[in-house]
C-alpha positions in Angstrom: 11.7 24.5 0.9 10.8 21.9 3.5 14.0 22.3 5.5 13.8 26.0 6.3 13.0 26.0 10.0 13.3 28.7 12.6 13.4 26.6 15.7 15.9 26.4 18.5 17.7 23.4 17.0 18.4 24.5 13.5 22.2 24.1 14.0 21.9 20.4 14.9 25.0 18.4 13.9 25.7 14.9 15.2 29.1 14.7 16.9 31.1 11.5 16.7 33.1 12.0 20.0 32.3 9.9 23.0 30.2 11.5 25.7 31.6 11.6 29.3 30.5 8.6 31.3 30.0 7.7 34.9 28.3 4.9 36.9 24.7 4.1 36.5 22.0 5.9 38.4 18.2 5.7 39.0 17.8 8.3 36.2 19.0 5.8 33.6 16.5 5.6 30.7 14.8 8.0 28.3 13.0 11.2 29.3 10.8 13.4 27.0 9.0 16.7 27.1 7.9 19.8 25.2 10.1 22.8 24.9 7.8 25.8 24.4 9.0 29.1 23.0 6.2 31.6 22.1 3.9 29.8 19.6 6.3 27.0 19.0 6.5 23.7 20.8 9.3 21.2 20.2 9.6 17.6 21.5 12.9 16.8 23.1 14.1 13.4 24.3 17.1 12.9 26.6 18.6 9.5 26.7 20.7 8.3 29.6 21.9 4.9 28.5 24.0 2.3 30.3 27.0 0.8 28.5 29.7 -1.4 30.1 28.6 -0.2 33.6 28.6 3.5 32.7 26.0 6.0 31.5 26.3 8.2 28.5 23.9 10.9 27.3 22.4 11.9 23.9 19.5 14.0 22.7 16.8 13.6 20.1 14.6 16.2 18.5 12.0 14.0 16.8 9.9 16.9 15.5 13.0 17.8 13.4 14.0 14.3 12.5 17.2 14.6 14.5 18.4 11.6 16.6 21.5 10.7 18.6 22.9 14.2 19.2 25.9 13.7 21.4 25.7 15.3 24.9 28.6 16.0 27.4 27.5 14.9 30.9 28.6 17.6 33.3 26.9 16.0 36.3 24.7 13.0 37.1 23.4 11.6 40.4 20.4 9.8 41.6 18.3 13.0 41.6 20.1 15.5 39.4 21.5 15.8 35.9 23.4 18.4 33.9 24.3 18.0 30.2 25.9 20.2 27.6 25.1 19.8 23.9 28.1 21.5 22.3 26.9 21.1 18.7 23.9 23.5 19.3 25.4 25.5 22.1 22.8 24.3 24.7 22.7 23.0 28.2 20.0 21.3 30.3 20.1 21.1 34.1 17.4 19.5 36.1 16.4 17.8 39.5 14.1 14.9 40.0 10.8 16.2 41.5 7.6 14.1 41.9 9.0 11.6 39.4 9.8 14.2 36.7 13.0 16.0 35.7 12.2 19.6 36.4 14.8 21.8 34.9 16.0 24.6 32.5 17.1 24.4 28.9 19.5 27.2 28.0 20.6 28.3 24.5 21.7 31.6 23.0 21.1 33.5 26.2 17.6 32.1 26.6 16.5 30.1 29.6 13.4 28.0 29.1 11.7 25.8 31.6 11.7 22.1 30.5 10.1 19.3 32.4 10.8 15.8 31.2 8.9 12.6 32.1 10.1 9.0 31.9 9.6 7.3 28.5 9.6 8.1 24.8 6.5 9.5 23.1 4.8 7.1 20.7 5.0 8.2 17.1 1.7 7.4 15.2 1.6 7.4 11.5 -1.7 5.7 10.6 -1.5 6.4 6.9 1.9 4.7 6.4 1.4 1.5 4.4 2.8 -1.8 5.7 4.0 -4.7 3.6 2.9 -7.0 2.1 1.4 -4.6 -0.5 -1.4 -5.6 -2.9 0.8 -4.5 -5.8 4.3 -5.1 -7.3 7.3 -2.9 -6.7 10.6 -2.9 -8.6 14.0 -1.6 -7.6 15.5 0.4 -10.5 18.3 2.7 -11.3 18.7 5.4 -14.0 21.6 7.7 -14.9 22.1 11.4 -15.5 25.2 11.0 -17.6 25.9 14.7 -17.9 26.3 15.1 -14.1 27.7 11.6 -13.4 24.8 10.7 -11.1 23.2 7.3 -10.8 19.7 7.5 -9.2 18.2 4.6 -7.4 14.4 4.3 -6.8 11.3 2.3 -6.5 8.9 1.8 -9.4 5.5 0.9 -8.1 3.0 -0.8 -10.4 -0.7 -0.4 -10.0 -2.8 -3.1 -8.2 -3.8 -5.8 -10.7 -1.4 -4.7 -13.4 -0.7 -7.3 -16.0 2.4 -6.7 -18.2 0.9 -9.0 -20.8 -2.2 -6.8 -21.5 -2.2 -4.0 -24.0 -3.6 -1.5 -21.6 -0.9 0.7 -20.3 -1.1 2.7 -17.0 -0.1 6.3 -16.6 3.0 7.0 -14.5 4.4 9.9 -12.4 8.0 10.6 -11.4 8.1 12.0 -7.9 10.6 14.9 -7.2 11.2 16.0 -3.6 11.7 19.4 -2.1 14.9 21.1 -1.0 17.6 19.3 0.9 18.8 15.8 0.3 15.7 13.5 0.5 15.3 9.8 0.3 12.7 8.3 -2.1 9.9 8.5 0.5 10.7 12.2 1.0 11.0 11.2 4.7 11.0 13.9 7.3 9.7 14.2 10.9 8.9 10.5 10.8 6.5 11.1 7.9 6.9 9.4 4.5 4.7 11.4 2.2 5.9 10.0 -1.1 5.4 6.4 0.1 1.8 7.3 1.2 1.1 9.0 -2.2 2.6 6.1 -4.2 0.6 3.6 -2.2 -2.7 5.5 -2.8 -2.0 5.9 -6.5 -1.1 2.2 -7.0 -4.4 1.3 -5.4 -6.1 3.6 -7.9 -4.5 2.3 -11.1 -1.6 4.7 -11.4 2.2 3.8 -11.5 4.9 5.9 -9.8 8.7 6.2 -9.6 10.2 7.8 -6.6 14.0 8.0 -6.1 16.7 8.9 -3.6 18.2 12.3 -4.4 21.7 12.3 -5.9 24.4 11.1 -3.4 21.8 10.1 -0.9 20.4 6.7 0.1 21.2 4.2 -2.6 21.9 6.9 -5.3 25.5 7.8 -6.0 27.5 10.4 -7.9 26.7 13.9 -8.9 27.9 17.2 -7.2 25.7 18.2 -4.3 27.7 21.0 -2.7 27.5 23.3 -5.7 24.3 21.9 -7.3 21.2 24.0 -8.0 17.7 23.3 -9.0 18.9 23.2 -12.7 21.2 20.3 -11.8 18.5 18.4 -9.9 16.2 19.1 -12.9 18.6 17.1 -15.1 18.3 14.2 -12.6 14.5 14.4 -13.0 14.7 14.6 -16.8 16.8 11.4 -16.7 14.0 9.7 -14.7 11.4 10.8 -17.3 13.6 9.5 -20.1 14.0 6.2 -18.2 10.2 5.8 -17.9 9.6 6.6 -21.5 12.3 4.1 -22.5 10.3 1.2 -20.9 7.4 1.8 -23.3 5.1 0.5 -20.6 3.1 3.6 -19.9 0.4 5.6 -21.7 1.5 9.0 -20.4 4.5 10.1 -18.3 3.9 12.9 -15.8 5.7 14.5 -12.9 4.7 15.2 -9.3 6.9 17.7 -7.6 6.7 19.0 -4.0 8.0 22.4 -3.1 11.4 22.7 -5.0 10.2 19.7 -6.9 7.4 21.9 -8.2 10.0 24.3 -9.5 11.6 21.4 -11.3 8.3 20.2 -12.6 7.8 23.5 -14.4 11.3 23.5 -15.7 10.6 20.2 -17.4 7.1 21.5 -18.4 8.7 24.4 -20.1 11.0 22.0 -21.9 8.0 19.9 -23.1 9.4 16.8 -21.4 6.3 15.7 -19.5 2.6 14.9 -20.4 1.1 16.4 -17.2 2.2 18.1 -13.9 1.1 17.8 -10.3 2.6 20.7 -8.4 2.4 20.3 -4.6 3.2 23.8 -3.1 5.4 24.6 -6.1 6.9 28.1 -6.2 5.6 30.3 -9.0 7.3 33.7 -8.2 11.0 34.8 -8.1 13.0 33.1 -5.3 13.9 36.1 -3.3 10.3 37.3 -3.3 9.1 33.9 -2.1 11.7 33.6 0.7 11.0 37.1 1.9 7.3 36.3 2.1 8.1 33.0 3.9 10.2 34.9 6.5 7.4 37.3 7.2 4.8 34.6 7.6 7.0 32.7 10.0 7.9 35.9 11.9 4.3 36.9 12.2 3.2 33.5 13.5 6.0 33.5 16.0 4.9 36.8 17.5 7.6 38.9 15.9 7.4 41.9 13.6 6.9 40.8 10.0 9.3 43.4 8.5 11.4 41.5 6.1 11.8 43.2 2.7 13.3 41.6 -0.4 16.3 43.9 -0.1 16.9 43.1 3.6 16.5 39.4 2.8 19.0 39.6 -0.1 21.6 41.2 2.2 21.3 38.3 4.6 21.1 35.5 2.0 24.1 36.8 0.0 26.4 36.6 2.9 25.6 32.9 3.3 27.4 32.1 -0.1 25.4 28.9 -0.8 25.3 28.1 -4.5 21.8 26.6 -4.4 20.4 29.6 -2.5 22.1 32.1 -4.8 20.6 30.5 -7.8 17.2 30.1 -6.3 17.1 33.7 -5.2 17.7 34.9 -8.7 15.5 32.3 -10.5 12.2 33.6 -11.9 9.9 30.6 -13.0 7.7 32.9 -15.1 9.1 32.0 -18.4 9.0 28.2 -17.9 5.4 28.4 -16.6 4.4 30.4 -19.7 6.0 27.7 -21.9 4.2 24.9 -20.1 1.4 23.5 -22.4 0.6 20.2 -20.7 -2.2 19.9 -18.1 -1.4 21.1 -14.6 -2.9 20.4 -11.2 -1.4 23.0 -8.7 -2.2 22.6 -5.0 -1.5 24.8 -2.0 -2.6 24.8 1.6 -3.8 28.2 2.9 -1.7 27.7 6.1 1.5 26.9 4.2 4.2 29.0 5.9 6.9 28.2 3.3 5.3 28.6 -0.1 2.6 31.1 0.5 -0.6 30.2 -1.4 -2.0 33.8 -1.6 1.2 34.8 -3.4 1.9 31.8 -5.6 -1.6 30.6 -6.8 -2.6 34.0 -8.2 0.7 34.3 -10.0 0.2 30.9 -11.5 -3.3 31.8 -12.8 -1.8 34.7 -14.6 1.2 32.9 -16.1 -0.1 29.5 -17.1 -1.5 29.3 -20.6 -5.3 28.9 -20.5 -6.7 25.3 -20.6 -9.8 23.6 -19.3 -7.6 20.7 -18.2 -5.8 22.8 -15.5 -6.9 22.7 -11.9 -5.6 25.3 -9.4 -6.8 24.7 -5.9 -6.2 26.1 -2.4 -7.0 23.8 0.6 -8.2 25.3 3.9 -6.3 24.5 7.1 -3.5 22.6 5.3 0.2 23.3 5.8 3.3 22.9 3.5 3.0 19.1 3.8 -0.7 19.2 3.2 -1.5 18.1 6.7 -4.5 19.5 8.7 -2.9 21.8 11.2 -3.4 24.6 13.7 -0.8 27.2 12.7 1.1 25.8 9.8 4.5 26.4 11.6 7.1 23.7 10.8 7.4 22.6 14.4 3.9 21.1 14.0 4.9 18.8 11.2 6.2 15.9 13.3 3.5 16.3 16.0 0.7 15.7 13.5 -0.3 12.1 13.0 -1.7 12.7 9.5 0.9 12.5 6.8 -1.2 14.0 4.0 -4.9 15.1 3.7 -7.1 12.2 2.4 -8.9 14.9 0.3 -5.7 15.8 -1.4 -4.9 12.1 -2.2 -8.3 11.6 -3.7 -8.1 14.8 -5.8 -4.7 13.9 -7.1 -5.8 10.4 -8.2 -9.1 11.7 -9.7 -7.4 14.5 -11.7 -4.7 12.2 -13.1 -7.4 9.7 -14.3 -9.0 12.5 -16.2 -5.8 12.9 -18.2 -5.8 9.5 -19.7 
């Protein structure tokens, strides 16, 4: 769910062709600014870099995690520049004025003022841990034999863990959201899984996070035709690997977004001892995505008139196996079959998995237990960051990776399950 964005640059694809070049100018360097469309604001960085006496252009969209988008230089002088970004059907033309590039960004018939200043904005991620860590980590691999996938990941042991003692820690397998993610669930220069794993290690809890199939150091497994059921088998292989080590008291799963769907699939199969669901869907896929569309449309100042029927017509034409499966999938049965303790979290400003839709459904479906905790957090978005609107274009602009309260609640609840 994390990668469903309605911003100007959704069609980004990095091109391998060389950009047109010409001799160096005073405009050489990096220029950055904010592209504003309605309620949305997107950071863009234009690079004019010298190579072998010539200058070539490229574009970054750091708020979307896109770098090095090739640009065709139509014109470049000491005070003017014109570039064309064919992969997204966009152009930018500007003149130097008072030390800034004052110009217009054009795409899909829209012309938007865009002023760029010299330099690249500093990206601050204060919660991201830096080595050396006060705990041990171990590079591991495990296999999903049925799908021919080998998953590579990082097993993080708790601070002070002694393998020779009889006391065994609890462990969680991390499962990321939709789209091919690395083990840190890295996006928009944030590494939420790394931050969570670090916090849990400092609170006596082990974790295993892994690169999705055919991504990072993981290999094998079909991706093009894969659905959440296939990815659930990868996660099940991770759970089996952790149990085979016989080093843990209990084995749980932490799933974010689509990872929450997978957590309840394994919960329904009685494969895990406890579940932490971060913005996990609890209603039928087409209902969820129609509601997501309406929330995004409304916050963008457009009519929120998406019905499930209208959404299905659009989605069906896309012919994407993962999306077709997800639209038809109803998690109700697996949630009803889940008997282990569950901590389900949502932010009330989540634009992708709507808390007012999903949390009430979970309360109805999940078998009653005093060990469950279902909690909505005010002013948090889909990544559990404190935010203004919850729109995805904010994700990369927010310094906070994940709310400290959420981190504390996760660790506290897990400790209660031992």
